[in-house]
N, C-alpha and C positions, 0 to 999 in steps of 0.2 A: 472651600473645596466641597464638591458634591459628595454626599455619602453614597457608598456603593449600593446600599439598599434602595436609595432613591432612583437608581437607574432602572429598576424593574418596573414594567408597565402595569397599569390597570387594564382591565378588559377593554375599556373604552379607548385606550391609547394604542391598541393593536390594529394596524392597518388592515382593511378588509382584504386586500390582495394577498396577504401572507397568512391569513387565518386558516387554520385547518378545519376540515369538516368535523362533525360531531365525533365523539370518542371512537377511535379506530380499533375496534375489536377484531383482530385477524385470527381466524381459526383455520384458514386454508394453508396447506403445504402441498408441494408438488412431488408426486411419485408415479413413475411409469406412465407419464402422459396424462395423469389424472389429478385434478385439484381435490384432494381429500380433506374432509372436515374433521377437525379435532374437537372432541367434546370434553377433554380433560382440563387439567389445571393450566392457567395462562400466566405468562410472565409480564407484569405491568411495565410499561415504558414511561418513565418519568422524564420530562423535559428539563434541561438545565435552566430554562427560562422560567423563573418564578413570576407569579402574577400578584400585584399588590391588591390587598383587600383591607377592610377596616381593621382586621386583626394583624395587618402587616403582610409582607410578601409570603405567599403560600406556594408550595410545589404544585405543578400541573401535570397530572398523569394524562397523557394524550392518547393512550391506547394500550394494547396488549398483544403478545404473540404466543404461539403454542409452546408449551413446555413438553416437548415430545420426550419419549423414553427411548431406551436402546432398541426396543421392539420396532418402533417406527423408523429409526435411523437404519437399522439393518434391512428393513424392507426396501428402503431407498437404495441401499447398496446392492441388494439382490437385483433390483430393477436395472441398475447400471451394469452389473455383471451380465445379466441376461441380454441387454441391448448390445454389449460389446461381443458377447458370445465367442470368447477366445479369439477375437480378431475376425470372426466370420459374420458378424452382425451387419445390419443394413448400413449403419452410420460409418463404421471403420472401413467398409468396402466401397462407399460412395466415391465417385470421382471428386476431385478438388472443386471443380466448378459447381457441383451440386451442393456440396457443403457450404460453399460461399453463398449460394442462393438462399439457403435457410437463414444464415446469419444476416444477410441483407434484409430479409423480411422482418427479422427481429429488430434491426436498426430502425426501420420505418415505423414500427409500432412503438419503439422506445422514444423516438423523437416526439411523439404525441403526448408523452407523459412528463415532459420537461417541468412544467409548473408544479405538479404535486411532488415530484421527486426533489426539486430545489427547495420547496417549502419544508419538506420533511428533513432535509439536511440542516436547515436553520433550526428547526425546533428540536430535533433529536440530538445534535452534537454541537449546536451553538456556532456553526460556521457562518461567516458573514454572507449576505446575499450575493455580493459580487463573487466571492470565492466559491459559493455553492453553485452559481451559474457556470463559473469557470470549470468546476469539477465535472459537471454534467457534460458541457460542451467538449471538454478535453477528452472525456471518456468516449464520446461518439467519434471524435477525430482519431483517437487511438485505435478503435476497432476498424475504422475505414483504412487507416494506415497499415494495420496488421493484414487486412485483406489484400492491399496493394503489394505488401511484401510477400505474401503467400503466392500471389500470381507470378511474381518475379521468380520465386523459388521453384515454382512448378515449371516455368519456362526453362530455367537452367537445368532442372532434373530430367527434362525430356530428351536431353542429348545423350548420345552413346560415347563412351570413351574406349580407347584401345591401348593396352599396355602389354608388352611381352607376349604377344600372341593370344591375349584374352580380350574379348569384347565384353563390355558390361554397361548396364544402366543402373545408376545409383539414385534411389529415391528415398524419401523419408516416410516412415510408417509410424502409426500411433503406438503408445506405450501400453495402453490398457485403460484401467479405471483410475480416474484422478479425484482426489479429495481437495477442494479449493476452499480456503478460509482467508478472509481479508481482515484488515485492521479497522478500528472505529474512526480513525482520523481521516481516512479516505475510503469510506465504506463502499463507494461506487467505483472509483477509478482504480484503486490498487487491487480490489477484488477482481474486476473485469480484466485487468492487465494479465492475469493468469487464466481466468475462466475461459475467455474467448480464444486465446491461442490453443488451449487444451482441446476445445471443441473443434476448431478449424482443422487441427491435425488428425482428427478422427477418434479421439478419446471420448469415452463417456464420463460423466461427471456427477459427483455428489457435492453440492455446494451448501455451506453453512454460513449465513451472514455474520457480520461482526457483532460483538456484544452490545455496542451502541450503534445506531444507524441501521436498525433492523427493519423498522416499518417501511423504510423507503424502498425496499424491494417489492413490497406488496403491489404497487401500481404496475409492476412488470411481470407479475406471476402469470397472467393470462397470455401475455406475449411469449413467455418461455414455453408455456404449454402448447400454444398453437403453432409455433414456428419450428419446432424440433420433433423428430420421431419419438415415440414413447420410450422412456428410460434413458434417453441420451443426456438430459439434464434433470436432476432431481434436487429439490430444495428443502432442507430440513431446518428446524428451529429447536432451541432448548439449551440446556446447560452442556458445556463441552465435555465435562467429565462423564456425563451419562450417555451422550450421543456419539461424540467423536471417539471417545475411548473404545467403545464397542466396535466402531468401524476399523480402527487400527488393530485391535486384538483379533479381528477376523482373518487378517492376513490377505484379504482380497483387494486391498488398496495398492495400486502399482506406482502411483505418483502422488506425492504429498506436497501441495503448494500452500504455504503458510506464511503470513506476515504478522509478526508479534514478537514475543520475547524468546531469547535463546533457551531459557529455562522451560517455557511451555513447549517449545519445539522438541527439546531433548526428551521430555517426559512422554510426549506422544510417540516419538520415534521408537523409544524403548518398548512400547506396547506391541509393536509389530513383531510377529513370530519369525518372520524371514526378512530381517533388515537388509540383507544383501540384495534382495529383490525390490527394495523400496527406493525409488528415486525421489530425492527431496529438492524442492525449490523454495528457499527460505530467505525472507527479508527480516532481519532481527534488530537487536538493540544497536545504538550508536552513541558515541560521545564525541561528536565532531568538534575539533578545536579550530578557532581562528587565530592565526599567529600574525601579530601586527608588529612589524619591524620599525626601527626608529626612523627610517626614511619613507614610511608609508604616506600616501596622500590621505590625510586625516578626514577630509570631507567625504571622500569616497569610502574609506574604511568605516566611518560612522554610519553612513547611509546603508551600506551593505550589511553591517552587523546588526542594525536595528531590525531590518527585514529578516535577516537570517536567524536572529534569536527569537523574534516575537511574532512573526507571521503565523496566523491561526494559534495565537497564544503559546507559540513554541511547541505545539503538539504535532511535530513532524519528525520522522526518523532522520531526515536530512537537515534538520535545524542545527544551527551553531549552538553548542551546549557548553562551551567553555571559551572565554576570550583570554588569550595570552598576549599581554601588551609589554613592550620593552619599557624598562623603568624610566628611560629618558623622556618618554612621551606620555606616560600613563596619566599625568595630571591633565594636560590639555585634552587627551582622548576622553577621559572620564567626564570632563566638563561638557564637552560637545555631545557625547553619547547620552549623558543624563538629561540634558536639555531636550534632545530629540525624543527620548523615551517618554518624558513627562508630557510631550505634546500629543501622544497617542490617545485617541478618543475611546473611552470605554462606553459600552452601551449594548443595546439589543442587536441581534444579527442583521435585522432589516433596516437599521438606521443608516442614513447616508454618512459616509466618512468614518464609520466606526472601525476600530482596529482590535480592541480588547473586548472579548465576549465571555459569557458564562462557560464554565468547564463541564463537560458531560459526565466525568467520573465522580460518583459519590465519594466524599471523603478526600478529594484531591487537594483541596485547599489546606486541610489539616496536614497531609503528607508534605506539601511544599513548605509549610511553616516549620515542620520538623527539620527539613534540610537547612532552612535559614537559621533556625535556633542553634543547630549544631555548629554552623560556621561562626555565628556571633559568639558563642560560648568559647570558641577557640581563637578568637582575636579578630575576626572580620567585623564589618559594619555594613548597615544598609545605607547606600549612597543617596538614593533619590527620595524625595519627600513622600510620595505615595507608596513607596516600597513597604511590603509587609502587611498592607491593609487587605482585608478580606471580608466578604459578606456572602454567606450561603455558598452559591456556586461560583462566585467571583473571587479572583485573586489578582490583585494589582501587580503590574510588572515590577519586579524587585531586583535591583542591581546590588550585588554583594561583592565587597572588596575589602582587603586583599584575601583571596582564597589561597589556601596552602594545601600541600599534599595530604595532610592528615584529616582534612575535612571531607565529609561525604560528597559535597558538591564538586570536588575535584575529580571523582571517578564514577559517581552514580548518575545515571541518566535521569534528569528531572522531568522531562517530557511535560513542561509547563512554563509559565512566564517568569521564571527565576533565572537571572543572568549572572553567573559567577565570573569574576574578573581576576585573573592571576597575573602577577608581574614576573618578568624574567630579565636577566642581565646578559646572557649570551646564548647563542643558538644551541649549544650542547644541552642546555636545560630542556628546551622544547623537543629536541630530538629524543632525549631520554624518555620524556613523558609519553610521546607518541609510540615509541618502540615498546615500552613496558605496558601500554594500555591493553586491556582485554578486548577492546573494540578496534575496528579498522575499516570503517565505511568511507569517510571522506575527511578532508581538512581544507582550510582556506589559508592562503599566504597573501599578506599585504606588504608590498615593498616595491622599490624601483631599481635596486642594484641587481643587474642581470646576473653577475657572477654569483652573488649570494643566493638569489632565487634559484639559479641552476643547481647550486650545491645542495640546497634544501630539497629540491625536486628529487635529486638522486638519493638523498637520505630517506625520503618518505615513499618512494615509488614501490618499495616492497612491503609497505606497512598498511596502506589504504587502497581502496579501489578507485578513488578519484581525487586529484589535486586541483583545486580551484585557485587561479591567480587573480588577485584583486577583485574577487567577487565571492558572494556567499556560496555555501554548499547547496546543491539542488539535484533533483533527479533528471530533469529534462535537458535537452530535447529527448523525446521518447525513443528516437532512433539511436541514441547513445547507449552504450552498455551501462547497466545499473547493477552493481554487485558490492562486495565487501570482503574483508578478510577477518580472521580470528572469529570472535563470537558475533559478528555483524551480519553474516550472510552465508548462504550455500547456493551456488549456482549463479547464473547471470541472466538478467532480464533486459530486454529492449524489444523494440518491435520485431526485429529479425531473430534475436537470441531466444525469445520466448517460443517461437515456432520450433526451434531446434531443441529446446529444453523438453518440450512435450512430445518429442518424436525420437526415432532412432533411424540411423541410416541403414537401409537394406538394399542389397544389390542382386541383380540377376546377371549371371556371368556364364560365358561359354567360350570354348576355344574357337578361334577364328578359322573355321574350316568351311568349305563350300556348303556342306550339308547343314551345319549349324547356322550359317548366315541365311540360307534359304528358309530354315525353320523359323528363325526369329522374324524375318521379313514377312512370312506368312501370318504370324501372330499379330504383327503390327498392322498390316494392310487389311486384315479381316476383323480387326478389333476384337480379338479373342481373349484379351486380358485387360482388366481395368488398371492393373498395376504396371505391367509392361506396356507402355504406350508412348508414342511420340506426339500424341495429340495434346494440344492445349487450346483453350478457347479465348485467350486474352491477347 
């Protein structure tokens, strides 16, 4: 069996196509349409990819980003506030078609940066080359689809309605200043899934990149500067406590878009002096279970559960984080599941066919081992041969069975390649676990009995945001609503829902009298209002 340490490459083994340029010292950040230079302390960016030397594998620091202070972050906020100008600024008063033109210019510039962004995804967070390319392309497609949805929304909003002697036009208007923060596991896609709907609806934005996957925004900074009016998009870096805390305490943030932990979201929301005026869009923790019934198609269940638990090393909020298997089939399920997991290829992100890659969070392997040790101490065992092995930023996929309710793995989100397997005898056990869970994002049901599946759907429909039948949990397609209950989310995202989340319905209404009708008609035909209009250019 190959030692995990031996998987790290030497310099000579790194393909030329995926090599990064020299040390990427980034000192620029974007405020008020200007790339400002930071001369202060920098935050080093260490890759999870170690490089083998004569002294053994050594960490590779690939660059650094600015460690801004509250002073710089508040300057960025002031620029966004000024650009919004209480809803009277250039950006919030632009016609929809004009805002779309700015975003389409950005998209053209973004497409030209595909290779450097994909390479940085691999080096910064250890995402496989295929998944890195997919994240970039999916993000482009998401923005394109969001533009399409906005065009449709604008067409619909151009109509007038008449009810009870009142005529009205109902359109969507921006909320104000948005603070957008994304997660490190999808630092491009998840972040842009809130950032661009916010911009397209006329909000101004302060954007702070994720704690890992920070440098990959650098190739896009110039495009952000050149494609949007000053102050519309402002990009800051630094420690969240120092920068984001000051933004929230100012009370000037109107919309808070955050993907991370519920603890982090709660701490930041509490800092806002007027929480009743803060709209939150949150994607938070999850402990999505897969429930594998005794009549499940085992081949399909194993295939879906392998991908569901271990795609991108299990570092997805939508990953399956607990497998609940009926006692009558747990033996054959574990045998097939273990065999499939042991076939997963570990290696560097750019290697063909690789599935298991280094983890970006320092200390993550130690944390995962603590979860496994807790379960073993309470009666579980590691099922697979490679399970529990680690080396620096690597942690091998580890199947732990039988997990019981008193173990941390039963309730704690591992966010890594540890797969807890729990056995159950009747469906009441799984219903009780889901109902009592602090989380409520998704779950998966594997079985063939329609009556039983229907009964479980009814039991879970008020517990989670999505029930998946005979397939893994997932976010897509992006046109579907993505949400959660309990500690897992606040608000709903999808291509269409995101546009609504970052806007508010506003209407112009008048009694249907001849004078009012003539007045409104005059405004429309003479184009005397940007808001009250039946024009659309699509």
